[in-house]
Kinemage of the C-alpha trace (Angstrom):
@kinemage 1
@onewidth
@group {chain A} dominant
@subgroup {mainchain}
@vectorlist {calphas} color= white
{ca unk a 1} P -226.052 103.821 -208.042
{ca unk a 2} L -225.908 107.542 -208.859
{ca unk a 3} L -227.850 108.776 -211.865
{ca unk a 4} L -225.703 108.755 -215.003
{ca unk a 5} L -225.772 111.983 -217.012
{ca unk a 6} L -224.055 110.537 -220.065
{ca unk a 7} L -222.020 107.461 -220.854
{ca unk a 8} L -219.436 106.840 -223.547
{ca unk a 9} L -218.230 103.258 -223.986
{ca unk a 10} L -216.488 101.194 -226.618
{ca unk a 11} L -215.614 97.557 -227.142
{ca unk a 12} L -212.813 98.537 -229.534
{ca unk a 13} L -214.994 98.101 -232.609
{ca unk a 14} L -218.158 100.023 -231.794
{ca unk a 15} L -218.573 103.173 -229.724
{ca unk a 16} L -221.806 104.170 -227.994
{ca unk a 17} L -222.675 107.527 -226.465
{ca unk a 18} L -225.754 107.101 -224.308
{ca unk a 19} L -227.862 109.870 -222.782
{ca unk a 20} L -230.260 108.318 -220.212
{ca unk a 21} L -232.620 111.300 -219.643
{ca unk a 22} L -233.706 111.118 -223.301
{ca unk a 23} L -233.280 107.328 -223.618
{ca unk a 24} L -231.159 108.005 -226.698
{ca unk a 25} L -227.796 106.818 -227.890
{ca unk a 26} L -225.448 107.222 -230.825
{ca unk a 27} L -223.648 104.185 -232.203
{ca unk a 28} L -220.789 104.216 -234.692
{ca unk a 29} L -217.452 102.576 -235.448
{ca unk a 30} L -214.794 103.320 -232.845
{ca unk a 31} L -212.561 106.093 -234.205
{ca unk a 32} L -208.935 105.049 -234.776
{ca unk a 33} L -207.803 108.310 -233.144
{ca unk a 34} L -209.430 107.515 -229.791
{ca unk a 35} L -212.784 108.347 -228.200
{ca unk a 36} L -215.095 110.722 -230.074
{ca unk a 37} L -215.080 114.275 -228.749
{ca unk a 38} L -218.486 115.343 -227.477
{ca unk a 39} L -219.641 118.680 -228.898
{ca unk a 40} L -222.944 119.440 -227.213
{ca unk a 41} L -224.571 122.006 -224.979
{ca unk a 42} L -226.876 119.460 -223.315
{ca unk a 43} L -225.999 119.456 -219.561
{ca unk a 44} L -225.213 115.730 -219.210
{ca unk a 45} L -223.176 115.691 -222.381
{ca unk a 46} L -221.310 118.824 -221.278
{ca unk a 47} L -220.094 116.845 -218.232
{ca unk a 48} L -218.722 114.176 -220.546
{ca unk a 49} L -217.083 116.891 -222.660
{ca unk a 50} L -215.478 118.390 -219.532
{ca unk a 51} L -214.030 114.986 -218.600
{ca unk a 52} L -212.565 114.655 -222.090
{ca unk a 53} L -211.165 118.202 -221.890
{ca unk a 54} L -209.451 117.428 -218.582
{ca unk a 55} L -207.637 114.496 -220.156
{ca unk a 56} L -206.616 116.595 -223.155
{ca unk a 57} L -205.375 119.469 -220.979
{ca unk a 58} L -203.316 117.097 -218.807
{ca unk a 59} L -201.627 115.634 -221.881
{ca unk a 60} L -200.830 119.129 -223.206
{ca unk a 61} L -198.913 120.039 -220.014
{ca unk a 62} L -195.774 118.457 -221.439
{ca unk a 63} L -195.289 121.617 -223.535
{ca unk a 64} L -194.904 123.643 -220.334
{ca unk a 65} L -192.482 121.353 -218.486
{ca unk a 66} L -188.731 121.894 -218.752
{ca unk a 67} L -187.586 119.799 -215.773
{ca unk a 68} L -189.213 117.151 -213.597
{ca unk a 69} L -187.965 115.413 -210.446
{ca unk a 70} L -189.311 112.791 -208.071
{ca unk a 71} L -189.623 113.962 -204.477
{ca unk a 72} L -190.468 111.816 -201.414
{ca unk a 73} L -193.756 109.893 -201.490
{ca unk a 74} L -196.721 111.415 -199.665
{ca unk a 75} L -200.029 110.104 -198.391
{ca unk a 76} L -203.068 112.164 -199.364
{ca unk a 77} L -206.755 111.891 -198.502
{ca unk a 78} L -209.193 111.312 -201.401
{ca unk a 79} L -212.868 110.470 -200.820
{ca unk a 80} L -212.094 109.599 -197.200
{ca unk a 81} L -209.321 107.155 -198.160
{ca unk a 82} L -205.597 107.532 -197.494
{ca unk a 83} L -203.638 107.010 -200.698
{ca unk a 84} L -199.857 106.644 -200.906
{ca unk a 85} L -198.606 108.661 -203.864
{ca unk a 86} L -195.429 109.155 -205.825
{ca unk a 87} L -194.833 112.890 -206.110
{ca unk a 88} L -193.340 114.654 -209.128
{ca unk a 89} L -192.406 118.351 -209.186
{ca unk a 90} L -191.919 120.127 -212.480
{ca unk a 91} L -190.810 123.533 -213.632
{ca unk a 92} L -191.068 125.308 -216.953
{ca unk a 93} L -192.175 128.485 -218.681
{ca unk a 94} L -195.473 129.515 -220.201
{ca unk a 95} L -194.863 129.710 -223.972
{ca unk a 96} L -195.862 132.713 -226.036
{ca unk a 97} L -195.490 135.327 -223.307
{ca unk a 98} L -193.388 138.464 -223.766
{ca unk a 99} L -191.956 138.118 -220.252
{ca unk a 100} L -191.066 134.746 -218.706
{ca unk a 101} L -193.929 133.312 -216.665
{ca unk a 102} L -192.517 130.493 -214.547
{ca unk a 103} L -194.858 127.505 -214.239
{ca unk a 104} L -194.540 124.846 -211.534
{ca unk a 105} L -196.655 121.709 -211.245
{ca unk a 106} L -196.756 119.055 -208.558
{ca unk a 107} L -198.438 115.731 -209.341
{ca unk a 108} L -199.503 113.138 -206.752
{ca unk a 109} L -199.747 109.767 -208.532
{ca unk a 110} L -201.387 106.794 -206.819
{ca unk a 111} L -198.584 104.230 -206.325
{ca unk a 112} L -200.997 101.330 -206.766
{ca unk a 113} L -203.091 102.404 -209.767
{ca unk a 114} L -200.713 104.971 -211.352
{ca unk a 115} L -203.651 107.405 -211.590
{ca unk a 116} L -203.080 111.137 -211.005
{ca unk a 117} L -204.974 111.923 -207.810
{ca unk a 118} L -203.939 115.528 -207.180
{ca unk a 119} L -202.260 118.347 -209.057
{ca unk a 120} L -201.153 121.822 -208.047
{ca unk a 121} L -200.112 124.563 -210.429
{ca unk a 122} L -198.266 127.783 -209.641
{ca unk a 123} L -197.513 130.484 -212.215
{ca unk a 124} L -195.585 133.630 -211.529
{ca unk a 125} L -193.845 136.358 -213.487
{ca unk a 126} L -193.996 139.961 -214.641
{ca unk a 127} L -197.211 141.086 -216.307
{ca unk a 128} L -195.220 143.094 -218.844
{ca unk a 129} L -191.451 143.291 -219.536
{ca unk a 130} L -191.420 147.074 -219.000
{ca unk a 131} L -193.129 146.777 -215.584
{ca unk a 132} L -191.119 144.167 -213.633
{ca unk a 133} L -192.673 145.206 -210.303
{ca unk a 134} L -196.212 144.208 -211.426
{ca unk a 135} L -196.372 140.438 -211.060
{ca unk a 136} L -198.846 137.841 -212.226
{ca unk a 137} L -199.431 135.065 -209.680
{ca unk a 138} L -201.817 132.133 -210.047
{ca unk a 139} L -202.241 129.125 -207.750
{ca unk a 140} L -204.597 126.245 -208.498
{ca unk a 141} L -205.165 122.866 -206.848
{ca unk a 142} L -207.134 120.031 -208.418
{ca unk a 143} L -208.134 116.857 -206.588
{ca unk a 144} L -209.165 114.014 -208.885
{ca unk a 145} L -211.713 111.801 -207.151
{ca unk a 146} L -211.632 108.457 -208.900
{ca unk a 147} L -214.478 105.963 -208.755
{ca unk a 148} L -213.677 102.645 -207.101
{ca unk a 149} L -214.211 100.152 -209.897
{ca unk a 150} L -212.867 97.059 -208.198
{ca unk a 151} L -214.827 93.846 -208.827
{ca unk a 152} L -216.116 93.933 -205.261
{ca unk a 153} L -217.648 97.390 -205.759
{ca unk a 154} L -219.207 96.897 -209.196
{ca unk a 155} L -220.871 93.967 -210.832
{ca unk a 156} L -220.014 92.906 -214.371
{ca unk a 157} L -223.472 94.027 -215.581
{ca unk a 158} L -222.436 97.646 -214.955
{ca unk a 159} L -219.929 97.269 -217.788
{ca unk a 160} L -222.207 95.655 -220.351
{ca unk a 161} L -224.094 97.882 -222.751
{ca unk a 162} L -227.083 96.446 -224.565
{ca unk a 163} L -229.120 99.196 -226.251
{ca unk a 164} L -232.766 98.301 -226.599
């Protein structure tokens, strides 16, 4: 098993944030608002913070989307595996800009697990309303590699936390 930088788990009542390199953990009641946000500059904990930030940024995309449509399913390659995905294309505008910046997203969602496996983002529009010939263009692709947590790949002891 790969070395764990940091681990955040909860049984619904208690939440633990464990940092193996220091053999330290924090334990407290599970927040009613969801997992605690990690605010630390320690490298392993920064990775956990980045994972939390990715989830938050994905949920905030709804503010940018005006329309969304299903397009034909596609098979993509993730971690050497072919995954059949539902594909959703969206279009919207970036809020708070003086000139309209068009934003397009495409999401590839695993048909079996319903997990987002890939996302592309394209933004385009004038840099300033008085200079329509100077365009802003941004293209970004994100591939979300997801750990295989099927019972055959992980034993139950990997999901039990017993601080000592």
